C-alpha positions in Angstrom: 115.7 88.4 81.9 114.4 85.2 80.2 113.2 82.0 81.9 115.5 79.5 80.2 116.3 77.6 83.4 114.4 74.4 82.4 115.4 74.4 78.7 118.2 72.5 77.0 120.1 75.8 76.7 119.8 76.4 80.5 121.0 72.9 81.3 123.9 73.0 78.8 125.1 76.4 80.1 124.9 75.3 83.7 126.8 72.0 83.1 129.5 74.0 81.1 129.8 76.5 84.0 130.3 73.7 86.6 132.9 71.9 84.4 134.8 75.2 83.9 134.8 76.0 87.5 136.0 72.5 88.4 139.1 73.3 86.3 139.5 76.6 88.3 139.3 74.8 91.6 142.0 72.3 90.5 144.3 75.0 89.0 147.2 74.1 91.2 147.0 70.4 90.3 146.5 70.7 86.5 148.7 73.8 86.1 146.1 75.6 83.9 145.6 79.3 84.5 142.2 79.9 86.0 141.3 82.5 83.3 141.4 80.0 80.4 138.3 77.9 81.2 136.1 80.8 82.5 136.8 83.1 79.5 136.0 80.2 77.2 132.8 79.0 79.0 131.6 82.6 79.5 131.4 83.2 75.8 130.1 79.7 75.0 127.2 80.2 77.5 126.1 83.3 75.7 126.5 81.5 72.3 124.2 78.8 73.6 121.6 81.4 74.7 121.9 83.1 71.3 121.3 79.8 69.5 118.3 79.1 71.6 116.7 82.5 71.1 117.4 82.5 67.4 115.4 79.3 67.1 112.6 80.6 69.4 111.7 84.0 68.0 114.6 86.1 69.4 115.1 87.6 72.8 116.9 90.4 74.7 120.3 88.9 75.2 122.0 91.6 73.2 120.7 94.4 75.4 121.6 92.4 78.5 125.2 91.9 77.3 125.5 95.6 76.6 124.5 96.4 80.2 126.8 93.7 81.5 129.9 94.8 79.6 129.4 98.3 81.1 129.6 96.9 84.6 132.6 94.7 83.7 134.4 97.5 82.0 134.1 99.9 85.0 135.6 97.3 87.3 138.2 96.1 84.7 139.7 99.6 84.2 139.6 100.3 88.0 141.6 97.2 88.7 144.0 97.9 85.7 144.9 101.3 87.2 145.3 99.9 90.7 147.6 97.0 89.6 149.7 99.4 87.4 150.3 101.6 90.5 151.3 98.6 92.6 153.8 97.5 89.9 155.2 101.0 89.7 155.6 101.2 93.5 157.2 97.8 93.5 159.7 98.7 90.7 160.7 101.9 92.6 161.6 99.8 95.6 158.8 101.1 97.9 157.8 97.6 99.2 161.4 96.4 99.3 162.3 99.3 101.6 159.4 98.4 103.9 160.7 94.8 103.9 164.3 95.9 104.6 163.2 98.1 107.5 161.4 95.3 109.2 164.3 92.9 108.7 166.7 95.4 110.2 164.7 95.9 113.4 166.0 92.8 115.1 162.5 91.7 116.2 161.9 88.3 117.7 159.4 85.9 116.1 156.6 87.1 118.4 157.1 90.8 117.7 157.4 89.9 114.0 154.1 88.0 114.2 152.3 91.2 115.4 154.3 93.6 113.2 153.5 91.7 110.0 149.8 91.3 111.0 149.3 94.9 111.9 151.0 96.3 108.8 149.1 93.8 106.6 145.7 94.8 108.2 146.3 98.6 107.5 148.1 98.2 104.2 145.4 95.9 102.7 142.7 98.7 102.5 145.0 100.7 100.2 147.2 98.2 98.4 144.5 95.4 98.3 144.6 92.1 100.2 146.6 90.1 97.6 149.5 92.5 97.4 149.6 93.0 101.2 149.6 89.3 101.9 152.4 88.6 99.3 154.6 91.3 100.6 154.3 90.5 104.3 154.5 86.7 103.8 157.8 87.3 101.9 159.1 89.3 104.9 158.0 86.6 107.4 159.7 83.9 105.3 162.9 86.0 105.0 163.3 86.3 108.8 162.1 82.8 109.6 165.4 80.9 109.2 163.2 78.1 107.9 161.5 77.7 111.3 158.2 76.0 110.4 156.8 76.7 113.9 156.9 80.4 113.0 156.2 80.3 109.3 152.8 78.6 109.4 151.1 80.7 112.2 152.6 83.8 110.7 151.3 83.0 107.3 147.8 82.2 108.6 147.9 85.5 110.6 148.9 87.5 107.5 146.1 85.9 105.4 143.4 86.6 108.0 144.7 90.2 108.5 144.8 90.8 104.7 141.3 89.6 104.1 139.9 91.4 107.2 141.7 94.6 106.4 140.4 94.6 102.9 136.8 94.2 104.0 136.5 97.7 105.5 137.7 99.6 102.4 136.2 99.9 98.9 139.7 99.3 97.5 140.7 96.4 99.8 139.2 93.6 97.7 137.4 93.0 94.4 134.2 92.1 96.3 134.2 95.4 98.2 134.9 97.3 95.0 131.8 95.5 93.4 129.6 96.5 96.3 130.9 100.1 96.2 130.5 100.6 92.5 127.0 99.0 92.6 126.0 101.7 95.1 125.0 99.3 97.8 127.5 100.7 100.3 128.7 104.3 100.1 132.4 105.3 100.8 131.8 106.6 104.3 129.6 103.7 105.3 132.4 101.2 105.0 133.6 102.5 108.4 130.8 100.4 110.0 133.0 97.4 109.1 136.2 98.5 110.7 135.4 97.2 114.2 134.0 93.8 112.9 137.1 93.6 110.7 139.5 94.2 113.6 137.6 91.5 115.6 137.8 89.1 112.6 141.6 89.4 112.7 142.5 90.0 116.3 140.7 87.0 117.8 142.5 84.4 115.7 145.7 86.3 116.2 145.3 86.1 120.0 144.5 82.4 119.8 147.5 81.6 117.5 150.0 83.9 119.3 150.9 81.5 122.2 152.0 78.9 119.6 154.5 81.2 118.0 158.1 80.3 119.2 159.7 82.8 121.6 162.9 83.0 119.7 165.0 85.6 117.8 166.0 85.1 114.2 169.2 86.5 112.8 169.0 90.2 112.2 168.9 91.3 108.6 171.5 93.8 107.2 169.9 94.4 103.8 170.0 98.0 102.7 167.5 99.2 100.1 167.0 102.7 98.8 164.0 104.3 97.0 164.6 104.9 93.3 164.1 108.4 91.9 160.4 109.4 91.7 159.2 106.8 94.2 157.8 109.4 96.6 156.0 111.1 93.7 154.3 107.9 92.8 153.2 107.3 96.4 151.6 110.8 96.4 150.0 110.2 93.0 148.7 106.8 94.2 147.0 108.3 97.3 145.7 111.2 95.1 144.3 108.8 92.6 142.3 107.0 95.3 141.0 110.3 96.6 140.1 111.3 93.0 138.1 108.1 92.4 136.2 108.7 95.7 135.5 112.3 94.7 134.2 111.3 91.2 131.9 108.8 92.9 130.8 110.8 95.9 130.6 114.4 94.7 130.4 114.4 90.9 128.2 111.2 90.7 130.4 109.8 88.0 131.8 106.3 87.8 134.9 106.0 90.0 137.0 104.3 87.3 137.2 107.8 85.6 139.0 109.1 88.6 141.3 106.1 88.5 142.0 106.6 84.8 142.7 110.3 85.5 145.3 109.1 88.0 146.7 106.7 85.4 147.1 109.7 83.0 149.1 111.6 85.7 151.3 108.5 86.3 152.0 108.4 82.5 153.1 112.0 82.6 155.2 111.4 85.8 156.8 108.4 84.0 157.6 110.6 81.0 159.2 113.2 83.4 161.3 110.5 85.1 162.4 109.1 81.8 163.5 112.4 80.3 165.1 113.6 83.5 167.0 110.3 83.6 168.2 110.9 80.1 169.4 114.4 80.9 171.2 113.0 84.0 172.9 110.3 82.0 173.9 112.8 79.4 175.5 115.1 82.0 177.3 112.2 83.5 178.6 111.1 80.2 179.8 114.6 79.3 181.6 114.7 82.7 183.3 111.4 82.2 184.3 112.3 78.7 186.4 115.0 80.2 188.2 112.6 82.5 190.6 111.3 80.0 191.2 108.5 77.5 188.7 106.3 75.8 189.9 103.4 77.9 189.2 105.4 81.1 185.7 106.3 79.9 184.9 102.6 79.4 186.2 101.5 82.8 184.9 104.4 84.9 182.3 106.5 83.1 180.3 104.0 81.0 180.3 101.3 83.7 179.1 103.7 86.3 176.5 105.1 84.0 175.0 101.7 83.4 175.0 100.9 87.2 173.4 104.3 88.0 170.6 104.2 85.6 167.1 104.2 87.1 164.9 104.1 84.0 161.2 104.2 84.3 159.0 103.0 81.5 155.3 103.3 82.2 154.2 100.7 79.7 156.4 98.0 81.2 154.3 98.6 84.4 151.1 98.0 82.4 152.7 94.8 80.9 153.4 93.6 84.4 149.7 93.7 85.4 148.4 90.3 86.4 146.2 89.8 83.3 145.3 86.3 84.3 143.4 87.8 87.2 141.7 90.5 85.0 140.7 87.9 82.4 139.4 85.5 85.1 137.4 88.5 86.3 136.0 89.1 82.8 135.2 85.4 82.3 133.5 84.8 85.7 131.3 87.9 85.4 130.3 87.1 81.9 129.4 83.5 82.9 127.5 84.6 86.0 125.7 87.2 83.9 124.6 84.4 81.6 123.3 82.4 84.6 121.3 85.5 85.7 119.8 85.9 82.2 118.8 82.3 82.1 117.0 82.6 85.4 119.1 80.4 87.8 120.1 83.3 90.1 116.4 84.2 90.6 115.7 80.6 91.6 118.6 80.5 94.1 117.6 83.9 95.5 114.0 82.9 96.0 114.9 79.6 97.7 117.8 80.9 99.8 117.0 84.5 100.8 113.2 84.0 100.6 113.4 80.9 102.9 116.3 81.4 105.2 116.2 85.2 105.5 119.1 87.6 104.6 121.2 87.2 107.8 121.6 83.4 107.7 121.9 83.5 103.9 124.7 86.1 104.0 126.6 84.1 106.7 126.4 80.9 104.6 127.5 82.8 101.5 130.6 83.8 103.4 131.4 80.2 104.2 130.7 79.3 100.6 133.3 81.8 99.5 135.9 79.7 101.2 135.2 76.9 98.7 134.1 78.9 95.7 136.0 82.1 94.8 134.3 85.2 96.4 134.2 87.1 93.1 131.5 85.0 91.4 129.7 84.6 94.7 129.4 88.3 95.3 128.6 89.1 91.7 125.8 86.4 91.8 124.3 88.0 94.9 124.4 91.5 93.3 122.6 90.0 90.3 120.1 88.3 92.5 119.2 91.7 93.9 117.7 90.3 97.2 115.7 92.9 99.2 118.2 94.0 101.8 118.9 97.1 103.8 122.3 98.7 104.3 123.0 96.5 107.4 122.7 93.3 105.3 124.8 94.6 102.5 127.5 95.4 105.1 127.2 91.9 106.4 127.7 90.2 103.1 130.6 92.5 102.3 132.2 91.4 105.6 131.4 87.7 105.1 132.5 87.3 101.5 135.6 89.3 102.2 136.7 87.3 105.3 135.0 83.9 104.8 137.8 82.9 102.4 140.3 82.9 105.3 138.8 79.6 106.5 140.7 77.6 103.8 144.1 78.4 102.3 142.5 78.2 98.9 139.5 80.3 99.9 140.9 83.7 98.9 143.4 85.2 96.4 145.6 86.1 99.4 145.7 82.5 100.6 146.5 81.1 97.2 149.3 83.6 96.7 150.8 83.0 100.1 150.8 79.2 99.4 153.1 79.9 96.5 155.6 81.8 98.8 156.6 78.6 100.7 155.0 75.4 99.4 157.2 73.3 101.6 156.0 74.5 105.0 152.7 76.3 104.4 150.1 73.9 102.8 146.4 73.3 102.6 146.7 70.8 105.4 148.8 73.0 107.7 146.2 75.8 107.4 143.4 73.4 108.4 144.9 73.2 111.9 143.9 76.8 112.6 140.3 76.7 111.2 138.8 76.7 114.8 140.7 80.0 115.6 139.7 81.5 112.2 136.1 80.4 112.6 136.0 82.0 116.1 137.0 85.3 114.5 134.5 84.9 111.8 131.6 84.3 114.2 132.8 87.1 116.6 133.0 89.5 113.7 129.4 88.8 112.8 128.5 89.5 116.4 130.4 92.8 116.2 128.5 93.6 112.9 125.2 93.0 114.7 126.2 95.5 117.5 127.6 98.3 115.2 124.6 98.2 112.8 121.8 98.1 115.4 120.9 101.7 114.5 120.6 100.9 110.8 117.7 98.3 111.3 
């Protein structure tokens, strides 16, 4: 790592990073995808470093970038597989069936408040907090009958549950995935965060619950069926997670290899579904051909055949991956890696962790993640490499994962839910519930202190 912090290159790179991240913060206002400015500035920052070193006898930027791209690549492929599986499950109607089941129960608003919160909390560790929040907020909106008194508290509850649920699993959030792949917290050690995560969600939920209207919405009559192969994809998805854990835990190999193995299995399963679908359509066509005239075939056989098709194309699931998120991920980590190489992260680490101590620093970092996206915040801390034990790495995993709940724009889950109903759920409507969310945040830190006492 070079000490370029107080050179023209360091200042130029830092200014560029701040400007780019300003564009990210105002993404909703200027309608520019967040990936665009960070990918651009990430590469420009390294170009600035390269120009400086070329004029000052060279440096080690090339070696640092090779190490950095290895870290980015591991996480990039891991997320690619996870997102592809989510798209496949969505296309096979798995999430729609869950939604229809809830709509058909005839629950009142108060029961729906708890049902959506509980499902979100336990779905988030597997499907990630963003997907879980999107799914359950869609359900809440569908049964709300436009009742703002239910929509806002239900959405806040879902966001808090999604972020809290994602904090106690390596797969629940990108930040937990970072900590896991960096080897700071092992798979079985995430269980320490389950109780603090429950506390983080349940306290705001209990505070908000009395404000939920005690009314019953109209019962839903939507009927949705799983498409062929859906159950197989569910089994493959769970097996893929188990394989990734096994690669990391028992074979001491990068977990993304286990995920890519699962992707290969999904590719073959998709091939089976496509070929079996062709055979089924061929048999149906042969059957309808024997029914009679060409006119009858058109009206009965061909029309039914088109309606009955359940094609599965694996590569369309890859195309549906949210590449804006993946490219934002690449750009941010590239830019933060440049800040580390320049020396800014070492300065921040020394002045923050060295002065305030790890506990206060980690709590403040969690609050900061409500303002600045938690991905660069967590990556910056990992690159600072502060001297911390397991208990402190668990704390920062908890705080960066849940601190974003304080603001509607503080987490990917919050931003996504804002897009579900912009009319009723807004940045301002979320602010009303900050005291309740903050009470859960503080209480979860207290729970962390109790459950990790034996680790100090």
